[in-house]
C-alpha positions in Angstrom: 0.0 -0.2 0.2 2.8 2.1 0.7 3.9 1.8 -2.5 0.8 2.7 -4.2 0.6 6.1 -2.3 4.1 6.8 -3.5 3.0 6.3 -7.0 0.0 8.3 -6.3 1.9 11.0 -4.9 4.4 10.8 -7.7 1.6 11.1 -10.4 0.5 14.2 -8.4 3.9 15.7 -8.4 4.1 15.0 -11.9 1.1 16.3 -12.6 1.9 19.6 -10.9 5.5 19.8 -12.0 3.6 19.3 -15.7 1.3 22.2 -14.8 4.0 24.4 -13.4 6.0 23.9 -16.6 3.3 24.6 -18.8 2.5 27.8 -16.6 5.8 28.9 -17.2 6.1 28.4 -20.6 2.8 30.2 -21.2 4.3 33.0 -18.9 7.3 33.3 -20.7 5.4 33.1 -24.2 3.3 36.2 -22.5 6.3 38.0 -21.2 8.0 37.7 -24.6 4.9 38.6 -26.7 4.3 41.7 -24.1 8.2 42.7 -24.4 7.9 42.9 -28.1 4.8 44.9 -28.1 6.7 47.3 -25.6 9.6 47.2 -28.2 7.2 47.8 -31.2 5.4 50.5 -29.3 8.7 52.0 -28.1 10.0 52.1 -31.9 6.7 53.4 -33.3 6.8 56.3 -30.8 10.3 56.8 -31.6 9.7 56.9 -35.3 7.3 59.7 -34.9 9.2 61.7 -32.8 12.1 61.3 -35.2 9.8 62.1 -38.3 8.6 65.5 -36.2 12.1 66.5 -35.3 13.3 66.0 -39.0 10.5 68.0 -40.0 11.1 70.8 -37.7 15.0 71.0 -38.9 13.9 71.1 -42.4 11.4 74.0 -41.5 14.1 75.7 -39.2 16.9 75.2 -42.2 14.0 76.9 -44.3 13.5 79.7 -42.1 17.2 80.0 -41.6 17.7 80.5 -45.1 14.9 83.2 -45.3 16.5 85.0 -42.6 19.5 85.2 -44.4 17.9 86.6 -47.3 16.0 89.0 -45.5 19.2 90.1 -43.6 21.2 90.6 -46.8 18.1 92.6 -48.3 18.1 94.8 -45.3 21.9 95.3 -45.4 21.7 96.3 -49.0 18.9 98.5 -48.5 21.0 100.4 -45.5 23.8 100.8 -47.8 22.0 102.6 -50.3 20.2 104.6 -47.9 23.7 105.4 -46.4 25.1 106.3 -50.1 21.6 108.5 -50.7 22.3 110.1 -47.3 26.0 110.8 -48.1 25.3 112.3 -51.9 22.6 114.5 -50.4 24.9 116.0 -47.7 27.6 116.4 -50.4 25.0 118.0 -52.5 23.7 120.3 -49.3 27.1 121.6 -49.2 28.0 122.1 -52.4 24.7 124.2 -52.5 25.5 126.0 -49.3 29.2 126.9 -50.5 27.5 128.3 -53.8 25.2 130.5 -51.6 28.0 131.6 -49.6 29.9 132.7 -52.7 26.7 134.4 -54.1 26.3 136.2 -51.1 30.2 137.2 -50.8 29.4 138.6 -54.5 26.6 140.4 -53.7 28.2 141.8 -50.2 31.4 142.7 -52.5 28.9 144.4 -55.2 26.7 146.2 -52.6 29.9 147.4 -50.6 31.5 148.8 -53.8 28.4 150.7 -54.6 28.1 151.7 -50.9 31.7 152.8 -51.7 30.9 154.4 -55.0 28.1 156.2 -53.6 30.2 157.7 -50.6 32.6 158.6 -52.9 30.1 160.4 -54.9 28.7 162.1 -51.9 32.0 163.4 -50.7 32.9 164.6 -54.4 29.6 166.5 -54.8 30.0 168.0 -51.1 33.6 169.0 -52.0 32.4 170.5 -55.5 29.8 172.3 -53.8 32.0 173.7 -51.0 
């Protein structure tokens, strides 16, 4: 009888071990599947982020190029304005010099006329006396 109990006990233990091995294999299979699923999800999120970063990088490069062109245009416009301002300044200086010369000539002319009139006046006074 002892022997029969032992055999039944071994059979129970054998069943339990088989059940445990089966559960272990199922758990291992489930764990592997879950791990693969996590890796797949992570890869998908990473691919989305990479695509977003690449799109942002391309947009940044495009904007950088536009900004560089705009800055170049602004520099050229300021250079043109500087040249125009310099030309205007030189033109004003030239006109002022011409005006000063004309005023000097008028001053000399009127001074000469004044001197002539004074001399004439003195001559007339001398002649009358």
